[in-house]
C-alpha positions in Angstrom: -35.3 -41.2 -279.2 -39.0 -40.5 -278.9 -39.1 -41.4 -275.2 -36.0 -39.2 -274.5 -37.9 -36.3 -276.0 -40.9 -37.2 -274.0 -38.8 -37.1 -270.8 -37.3 -33.8 -271.8 -40.8 -32.4 -272.3 -41.9 -33.6 -268.9 -38.8 -32.2 -267.2 -39.3 -28.9 -269.0 -42.8 -28.7 -267.7 -41.6 -29.5 -264.2 -38.9 -26.8 -264.5 -41.5 -24.2 -265.4 -43.5 -25.2 -262.3 -40.3 -24.8 -260.2 -39.6 -21.3 -261.7 -43.3 -20.4 -261.0 -42.9 -21.4 -257.4 -39.8 -19.3 -257.1 -41.6 -16.3 -258.5 -44.8 -16.8 -256.5 -42.8 -16.9 -253.2 -42.5 -13.1 -253.4 -46.2 -12.6 -254.1 -48.0 -15.2 -252.1 -49.0 -12.6 -249.5 -51.2 -10.9 -252.2 -54.5 -12.2 -253.4 -53.5 -13.3 -256.9 -50.2 -14.6 -255.6 -51.9 -16.7 -253.0 -54.3 -18.1 -255.6 -51.4 -19.1 -257.9 -49.5 -20.6 -255.0 -52.5 -22.7 -254.0 -53.1 -23.9 -257.5 -49.5 -25.0 -257.8 -49.7 -27.0 -254.6 -53.0 -28.5 -255.7 -51.4 -29.6 -259.0 -48.7 -31.5 -257.0 -51.4 -33.3 -255.0 -53.5 -34.1 -258.1 -50.4 -35.5 -259.9 -49.5 -37.7 -256.8 -53.1 -38.9 -256.5 -53.3 -39.9 -260.2 -50.0 -41.8 -259.9 -51.2 -43.7 -256.8 -54.6 -44.6 -258.4 -52.8 -45.6 -261.6 -50.4 -47.8 -259.7 -53.0 -49.5 -257.6 -55.2 -50.1 -260.7 -52.4 -51.8 -262.5 -51.6 -53.9 -259.5 -55.1 -55.2 -259.4 -55.2 -56.0 -263.1 -51.7 -57.4 -263.1 -51.7 -57.1 -266.9 -48.0 -57.8 -267.3 -48.1 -60.9 -265.1 -51.2 -62.1 -267.1 -49.3 -61.7 -270.3 -46.2 -63.5 -268.9 -48.4 -66.4 -267.7 -50.2 -66.7 -271.1 -46.9 -66.7 -273.0 -45.2 -69.3 -270.9 -48.2 -71.6 -270.9 -48.8 -71.3 -274.6 -45.1 -71.8 -275.3 -45.1 -74.9 -273.2 -43.0 -73.5 -270.4 -43.5 -74.0 -266.7 -45.1 -71.0 -265.2 -43.4 -69.6 -262.1 -46.2 -68.0 -260.1 -44.0 -66.7 -257.3 -41.5 -65.1 -259.6 -44.1 -63.4 -261.9 -46.0 -61.9 -259.0 -43.1 -60.5 -257.1 -43.8 -56.9 -256.4 -41.4 -54.1 -255.8 -41.2 -53.0 -252.2 -40.0 -49.5 -253.0 -42.6 -48.4 -255.5 -45.7 -48.6 -253.3 -43.8 -46.7 -250.5 -42.7 -43.9 -252.9 -46.2 -43.5 -254.3 -47.7 -43.2 -250.9 -44.9 -40.9 -249.8 -45.5 -38.6 -252.7 -49.2 -38.3 -251.8 -48.4 -37.7 -248.1 -45.8 -35.0 -249.0 -48.2 -33.3 -251.4 -51.0 -33.3 -248.9 -48.8 -31.8 -246.3 -47.6 -29.2 -248.8 -51.1 -28.1 -249.5 -51.9 -27.9 -245.7 -48.7 -26.0 -244.8 -49.3 -23.4 -247.5 -52.0 -21.9 -245.3 -50.0 -21.9 -242.1 -48.5 -18.5 -241.3 -45.0 -18.0 -240.2 -41.4 -18.3 -241.5 -41.0 -21.9 -240.2 -44.1 -23.1 -242.1 -42.9 -21.2 -245.2 -39.5 -23.1 -245.1 -41.3 -26.4 -244.5 -43.2 -25.9 -247.7 -40.0 -25.1 -249.6 -38.5 -28.4 -248.3 -41.6 -30.3 -249.2 -41.6 -28.8 -252.7 -38.0 -29.9 -253.2 -38.8 -33.5 -252.1 -41.9 -33.6 -254.3 -39.8 -32.5 -257.3 -37.2 -35.1 -256.7 -39.8 -37.9 -256.5 -41.5 -36.6 -259.7 -38.2 -36.5 -261.6 -37.4 -40.1 -260.4 -40.8 -41.4 -261.5 -40.8 -39.6 -264.9 -37.3 -40.7 -265.8 -38.0 -44.3 -264.8 -41.3 -44.4 -266.6 -39.8 -43.1 -269.8 -36.9 -45.5 -269.7 -39.1 -48.5 -269.1 -41.5 -47.4 -271.8 -38.6 -47.2 -274.3 -37.7 -50.8 -273.6 -41.2 -51.9 -274.7 -41.3 -54.9 -272.4 -45.1 -55.1 -272.3 -45.6 -54.5 -276.0 -43.0 -57.1 -277.0 -44.5 -59.6 -274.7 -48.0 -59.0 -276.0 -46.7 -59.5 -279.5 -45.0 -62.7 -278.5 -48.2 -64.0 -276.8 -50.2 -63.3 -280.0 -47.6 -65.0 -282.2 -47.4 -68.0 -279.9 -51.2 -68.5 -279.8 -51.7 -68.1 -283.5 -49.1 -70.8 -284.3 -50.0 -73.0 -281.4 -46.5 -74.0 -280.1 -44.5 -73.6 -283.3 -41.4 -75.6 -284.0 -39.6 -72.5 -285.2 -37.5 -70.6 -282.7 -39.9 -69.0 -280.2 -40.6 -65.3 -280.5 -38.5 -62.9 -278.6 -40.4 -61.6 -275.6 -37.6 -60.0 -273.7 -37.4 -56.2 -273.5 -35.3 -54.3 -275.9 -31.8 -53.3 -274.8 -32.0 -49.6 -274.3 -29.2 -47.6 -272.9 -30.2 -45.8 -269.7 -27.5 -43.1 -270.2 -29.7 -40.4 -271.9 -32.4 -40.9 -269.3 -29.9 -40.8 -266.5 -28.3 -37.6 -267.8 -31.6 -35.8 -268.2 -32.8 -37.1 -264.8 -29.5 -36.1 -263.1 -29.7 -32.6 -264.7 -33.3 -32.2 -263.5 -32.4 -33.4 -260.0 -29.6 -30.9 -259.8 -31.9 -28.1 -261.0 -34.5 -29.1 -258.5 -32.0 -29.1 -255.7 -30.5 -25.8 -256.8 -33.9 -24.0 -257.0 -34.9 -25.5 -253.6 -31.7 -24.3 -252.0 -32.0 -20.9 -253.5 -35.6 -20.6 -252.2 -34.5 -21.7 -248.8 -31.6 -19.2 -248.7 -33.9 -16.3 -249.8 -36.8 -17.4 -247.6 -36.1 -15.0 -244.7 -35.8 -12.0 -247.0 -38.9 -13.0 -249.0 -40.9 -13.5 -245.9 -40.0 -10.1 -244.4 -41.0 -8.3 -247.6 -44.2 -10.3 -247.8 -45.0 -9.4 -244.3 -44.4 -5.8 -245.0 -46.6 -5.9 -248.2 -49.4 -7.5 -246.2 -49.1 -4.8 -243.5 -49.1 -2.0 -246.1 -52.0 -3.5 -248.0 -54.2 -3.6 -244.8 -53.0 -0.1 -243.9 -53.8 1.3 -247.2 -57.3 0.0 -247.0 -57.9 1.5 -243.6 -56.3 4.8 -244.6 -58.3 5.1 -247.8 -61.5 4.4 -246.0 -60.6 7.1 -243.4 -59.4 9.6 -245.9 -62.3 9.4 -248.3 -65.1 8.9 -245.8 -63.9 10.9 -242.8 -61.2 13.2 -244.3 -58.4 11.8 -242.0 -54.9 12.0 -243.5 -53.0 9.6 -241.3 -52.4 5.9 -241.2 -54.1 4.3 -238.3 -51.7 1.4 -237.8 -50.2 2.2 -234.4 -52.2 -0.6 -232.8 -51.6 -3.1 -235.6 -49.5 -6.2 -234.6 -47.5 -6.1 -237.8 -46.5 -2.4 -237.2 -45.3 -3.3 -233.7 -43.2 -6.1 -235.1 -41.7 -3.8 -237.7 -41.0 -1.0 -235.2 -37.4 0.2 -235.4 -37.0 -1.4 -238.9 -39.5 0.4 -241.0 -41.2 3.8 -240.8 -44.6 4.5 -242.4 -46.1 7.6 -244.0 -49.1 8.6 -246.0 -49.2 11.4 -248.5 -51.1 12.6 -251.5 -49.1 12.1 -254.8 -50.2 12.2 -258.4 -53.8 12.7 -257.4 -54.0 9.7 -255.2 -53.1 8.4 -251.8 -49.7 6.8 -251.5 -48.5 4.8 -248.5 -44.7 4.6 -248.1 -42.6 2.4 -245.9 -38.9 3.3 -245.6 -36.0 1.7 -243.8 -35.1 3.2 -240.4 -31.7 5.0 -240.5 -30.0 2.0 -238.8 -32.0 -0.7 -240.6 -31.1 -2.7 -243.7 -34.6 -4.2 -243.9 -34.5 -4.8 -247.7 -31.0 -6.4 -247.5 -29.0 -4.4 -250.1 -26.1 -3.9 -247.7 -26.7 -0.2 -247.0 -29.0 0.7 -244.1 -31.7 3.4 -244.4 -31.6 3.9 -248.2 -34.6 1.9 -249.5 -38.3 1.9 -249.2 -41.6 0.5 -250.7 -44.5 2.6 -252.0 -48.1 1.4 -252.4 -50.5 3.4 -254.5 -54.3 3.4 -254.5 -54.4 0.8 -257.3 -52.6 -1.7 -255.0 -49.4 -1.5 -257.0 -46.2 -1.8 -255.1 -43.0 -0.1 -256.2 -39.6 -0.3 -254.7 -38.0 3.2 -254.0 -34.4 4.1 -253.5 -32.1 7.1 -252.9 -32.2 8.0 -256.6 -35.8 7.1 -257.3 -38.1 9.4 -255.3 -37.0 7.9 -252.0 -38.6 9.8 -249.1 -38.2 9.2 -245.4 -41.3 9.8 -243.2 
């Protein structure tokens, strides 16, 4: 039961990271959002590196094989070297794959563009699946207590020096994999669901993020021009982001509530924000770098 709870805790922690990634998608174009996004990717890479180092360290020590060899020799059995040192071909590959995917995820997080953004979403999903697989398998193997029972059997066999009594039981405990499989399958389904949801929303999230980045740069230029030179217009006509958004979004700058406010509204024929109705939504940015969505019934103003 304890290992099942441990698995549930690990999966809950992973789920919180997945939800955090879903939230940070909409803010990764801002300073604090980009920082949180980078930290999340770095955590994936650190986890993958720790797993690889741990795996290679255990392979060098071969602690389990050493216990098996000691037990069989003390108990008077023939020691099968080839069988005891047979390694899994899948585990090394998956450990290296997790490191490579995490490293690519960190690198792609800094590449601009919608395609790169979608690549990071796919990498996140693959990393989550590998982590779920490793955590579920590790907790199930730990619940069987193979190494602990074998160590106890070695100590018992050595202390009695080949006893005539029935030999100690060194086999792993019989533990049902069903609870671990259910939790693992649930976590896999959740990971895939969040990944697919992020993928489906990626185009919309990227558009809004691009607009927020453009507005943030425009507000900085406009504030500098207004307070230093007294100019009350947005100097964004030559900006590449404004040219890309031409025909979809219209910009305006006004004085509201004692501060500058930059507004971006949908063009009459554009449904830029994706609510199904063209020309009825906008985004406002105040002097404190706070974004607020505006609508027809919420102070919406067309430039």
